[in-house]
C-alpha positions in Angstrom: -17.2 9.1 -9.5 -18.2 6.0 -7.6 -16.7 3.8 -10.2 -13.4 5.7 -10.1 -13.2 5.5 -6.3 -14.0 1.8 -6.4 -11.1 1.1 -8.8 -8.6 2.6 -6.5 -9.3 -0.3 -4.1 -8.2 -2.8 -6.7 -4.6 -1.7 -6.3 -3.9 -2.7 -2.7 -0.8 -2.0 -0.6 2.2 -4.0 -1.7 5.1 -5.5 0.2 6.7 -2.1 0.2 4.3 -1.1 3.0 4.9 -4.2 5.1 8.4 -3.5 6.5 10.3 -0.8 8.3 11.8 0.7 5.1 10.4 3.5 2.9 8.5 3.6 -0.3 7.4 6.0 -3.1 4.0 5.4 -4.7 2.6 6.8 -7.9 -1.0 6.1 -8.7 -2.1 7.3 -12.1 -5.6 7.3 -13.7 -6.7 7.6 -17.3 -10.4 8.2 -18.0 -11.8 7.5 -21.5 -15.1 9.3 -21.8 -16.8 12.5 -20.7 -16.5 13.2 -17.0 -15.8 16.2 -14.7 -12.4 14.7 -13.9 -9.1 15.3 -15.8 -8.4 12.7 -18.5 -5.0 11.9 -17.1 -3.8 12.5 -13.5 -1.6 10.9 -10.8 -0.8 11.2 -7.1 2.7 10.8 -5.6 3.0 9.4 -2.1 6.0 9.1 0.2 5.1 6.2 2.6 1.7 7.5 3.9 2.3 11.2 3.0 0.8 12.7 -0.2 3.6 14.9 -1.7 2.3 15.8 -5.1 -0.5 15.7 -7.6 -0.4 16.0 -11.4 -3.2 17.0 -13.8 -3.6 19.0 -17.0 0.1 19.1 -17.6 1.1 20.6 -14.2 2.6 19.1 -11.1 1.3 20.5 -7.8 3.4 19.9 -4.7 1.4 19.0 -1.5 2.2 19.5 2.2 5.5 20.8 3.3 7.0 22.0 0.0 9.8 24.2 1.4 13.0 23.8 -0.7 11.6 20.9 -2.7 12.3 22.3 -6.1 15.2 19.9 -6.5 13.3 16.8 -5.5 11.3 16.4 -8.7 12.6 18.1 -11.8 10.7 19.1 -14.9 12.4 16.5 -17.2 11.2 13.7 -14.8 7.7 15.0 -14.8 7.5 15.3 -18.6 9.2 11.9 -19.2 7.1 9.9 -16.8 3.9 11.7 -17.7 4.3 11.2 -21.5 5.3 7.6 -21.2 2.4 6.7 -18.8 -0.1 8.6 -20.9 1.0 6.8 -24.1 1.0 3.5 -22.2 -2.7 4.1 -21.3 -3.6 4.8 -24.9 -1.9 1.6 -26.1 -3.6 -0.5 -23.3 -7.0 1.1 -24.1 -6.6 0.2 -27.8 -5.7 -3.4 -27.0 -8.7 -3.9 -24.6 -11.2 -2.3 -27.0 -10.3 -4.7 -29.8 -12.4 -7.3 -28.1 -15.1 -5.1 -26.8 -18.1 -3.3 -28.2 -18.5 -1.2 -25.1 -18.3 2.5 -25.8 -19.2 3.7 -22.3 -16.9 5.2 -19.7 -13.6 3.3 -19.2 -11.1 3.9 -16.4 -7.6 2.6 -16.5 -5.1 2.8 -13.6 -1.4 2.0 -12.9 0.3 1.8 -9.5 4.1 2.1 -9.4 5.9 1.5 -6.2 9.7 1.5 -5.4 11.1 0.9 -2.0 14.3 1.3 0.0 15.1 -1.4 2.6 17.4 1.2 4.1 19.0 4.3 2.7 21.7 2.4 0.7 19.8 -0.8 -0.2 17.1 -0.9 -2.9 14.1 -3.2 -2.4 11.4 -4.1 -4.9 9.9 -2.1 -7.6 6.3 -3.0 -8.6 3.9 -2.0 -11.3 0.3 -3.1 -11.2 -2.4 -2.2 -13.8 -6.2 -2.2 -13.5 -8.9 -1.7 -16.2 -12.7 -2.0 -16.0 -12.8 -3.0 -12.4 -10.1 -5.7 -12.6 -6.4 -6.0 -12.1 -5.0 -6.9 -15.6 -1.2 -7.5 -15.1 1.7 -6.8 -12.7 5.4 -6.7 -13.0 8.0 -6.9 -10.2 11.8 -6.1 -10.4 14.0 -7.2 -7.5 17.7 -8.4 -7.3 18.0 -7.9 -11.1 15.2 -10.3 -11.8 11.7 -9.6 -13.4 8.6 -11.5 -12.5 5.5 -10.9 -14.6 1.9 -12.0 -14.3 -0.7 -11.2 -16.9 -4.5 -11.7 -16.4 -5.8 -10.3 -19.6 -6.7 -12.7 -22.5 -4.1 -11.2 -24.8 -1.6 -13.3 -26.7 2.1 -13.2 -25.8 3.0 -12.2 -29.3 1.1 -8.9 -28.8 2.4 -8.3 -25.3 6.1 -9.3 -25.7 7.2 -6.1 -27.6 5.6 -3.9 -25.0 7.0 -5.9 -22.1 10.5 -5.9 -23.4 10.3 -2.1 -23.9 9.0 -1.7 -20.4 11.7 -3.8 -18.9 14.3 -1.6 -20.5 12.5 1.5 -19.2 12.5 -0.1 -15.7 16.3 -0.6 -15.6 17.4 2.6 -17.4 14.8 5.2 -16.2 12.1 4.3 -13.8 14.1 2.5 -11.1 17.0 5.0 -10.8 14.7 8.0 -11.0 12.2 6.6 -8.5 14.9 5.7 -6.0 16.7 9.1 -6.4 13.4 10.9 -5.9 12.5 8.8 -2.9 15.9 9.6 -1.3 15.4 13.3 -1.9 12.0 13.3 -0.4 13.3 11.4 2.7 15.9 14.1 3.2 13.4 17.0 2.8 10.5 15.4 4.9 12.4 13.8 7.7 10.1 15.2 10.4 7.0 13.9 8.7 8.5 10.5 7.8 9.9 9.8 11.3 6.7 10.8 13.1 5.6 8.0 15.5 2.4 7.5 17.5 1.9 4.6 20.0 -1.0 2.2 19.4 -3.9 2.1 21.9 -4.9 -1.5 22.4 -8.3 -2.8 23.7 -9.2 -6.5 24.0 -12.9 -7.2 24.6 -15.6 -9.8 24.3 -19.2 -9.5 23.0 -22.0 -12.1 23.0 -23.6 -13.2 19.7 -26.1 -15.8 18.6 -23.5 -18.6 18.3 -21.5 -17.8 21.4 -19.0 -15.0 21.8 -16.7 -12.9 19.7 -13.4 -11.6 21.1 -11.8 -8.7 19.3 -8.4 -7.0 19.6 -8.4 -3.4 18.4 -5.3 -1.3 17.9 -5.8 2.3 17.0 -4.1 5.7 16.8 -0.7 4.3 15.6 1.7 5.6 13.1 3.5 4.5 10.9 1.2 1.9 9.5 3.4 -1.2 10.1 2.1 -3.2 13.1 2.0 -6.8 14.2 -1.2 -7.7 15.9 -1.5 -11.3 17.2 -4.2 -13.2 19.0 -3.2 -16.1 21.4 -5.1 -19.0 22.8 -3.5 -20.5 25.9 -0.2 -18.8 24.9 -0.2 -20.1 21.3 -0.9 -18.0 18.2 -4.4 -18.5 16.8 -4.4 -19.8 13.2 -5.0 -17.1 10.5 -7.9 -19.1 9.0 -9.8 -18.7 12.3 -9.4 -14.9 12.5 -11.6 -12.3 10.8 -10.6 -8.7 10.1 -7.0 -7.7 10.0 -7.4 -4.9 7.5 -5.4 -1.7 7.9 -7.8 1.3 8.1 -7.0 5.1 8.2 -8.2 7.3 11.0 -9.2 10.9 10.4 -6.1 12.3 12.1 -3.6 10.6 9.9 -3.1 7.6 12.2 -4.2 4.0 11.6 -6.3 1.2 13.1 -6.5 -2.5 12.9 -9.0 -5.0 14.4 -8.7 -8.8 14.6 -11.6 -11.0 15.9 -12.2 -14.6 16.8 -15.5 -16.5 17.3 -15.4 -18.6 20.5 -17.8 -20.7 22.5 -18.2 -20.7 26.3 -14.9 -22.5 27.0 -12.1 -22.3 29.6 -9.3 -21.3 27.2 -7.2 -18.2 28.1 -7.1 -15.5 25.4 -4.7 -12.7 25.0 -3.6 -10.1 22.3 -0.2 -8.7 21.6 1.0 -5.8 19.5 4.5 -4.8 18.3 5.1 -1.5 16.6 8.0 0.8 15.6 7.0 3.3 18.3 7.4 0.7 21.0 10.5 -0.7 22.6 8.4 -3.5 24.1 5.6 -5.8 23.1 2.2 -4.8 24.5 0.2 -7.8 25.8 -3.2 -7.8 27.3 -5.3 -10.6 28.6 -9.0 -10.8 27.9 -10.8 -9.1 30.8 -7.6 -7.3 32.0 -7.7 -3.6 31.6 -4.0 -3.1 32.3 -1.3 -3.6 29.6 1.4 -6.1 30.5 4.8 -5.0 29.0 7.3 -7.7 28.1 10.8 -7.3 26.8 11.2 -8.2 23.1 14.3 -9.7 21.5 13.7 -10.7 17.9 10.2 -12.1 18.2 7.0 -11.9 20.2 7.3 -13.5 23.6 4.6 -16.1 24.3 3.1 -17.1 27.7 
């Protein structure tokens, strides 16, 4: 079980999660070997909301399922399930050609399609992982494919499968994924458009080398947030900052922390946050317990 959970981390959020649009995620897992888990399963997620789970030939809706029979039809379930299952079998056979390892193997695929707005399609991304490593990824955007392979497999072996997959992308996966995403957006408007303001704290702690200042934003939803540290009114370079990972809270909201190591100096430090739930940027100075609210045009205002 630990190995399976670890592999999920190898498929991180994509660009679909970094903007104000919406995305549909499908994370599938194939296990080769004896475990208590199903051999083949996948989870469907609308933005941050789990809407369905497939295992043992059956799709189980999750959450608010009222009047959702028309969102995902049986032909879609069968078509995508059969193709992904057969794709896992082919990939497992290719990888085992160069391996004598007969122990448990776990293969995963992440498929994401996005809408920039309700009428404009964004990227569609597929990323594969096997044996603890990302193996290859393909992206389709503006009628162009980009493909990156990490496996040590010849192009002659990969090309027929890649050409077949490109055709599936255009004719089946992309239109069905976008159609399903739009249907879910209509059915789950209340959940999708939920908003929660970030709570921002900016504090300093002493350590062996000096001090660490940290800006913590928590309790916000949706996940998209811009958290910036400033030194004397100028953004601190990314290479100086630690943290910045998006983490879930137990109540369905998110948190993010960014930290900076400093010495005893006279610089002025501040932290700002922009979020979809806010009509203004929140700015707080180090040592100031009160938020300062500044009007925002198209970018963060600096001191």
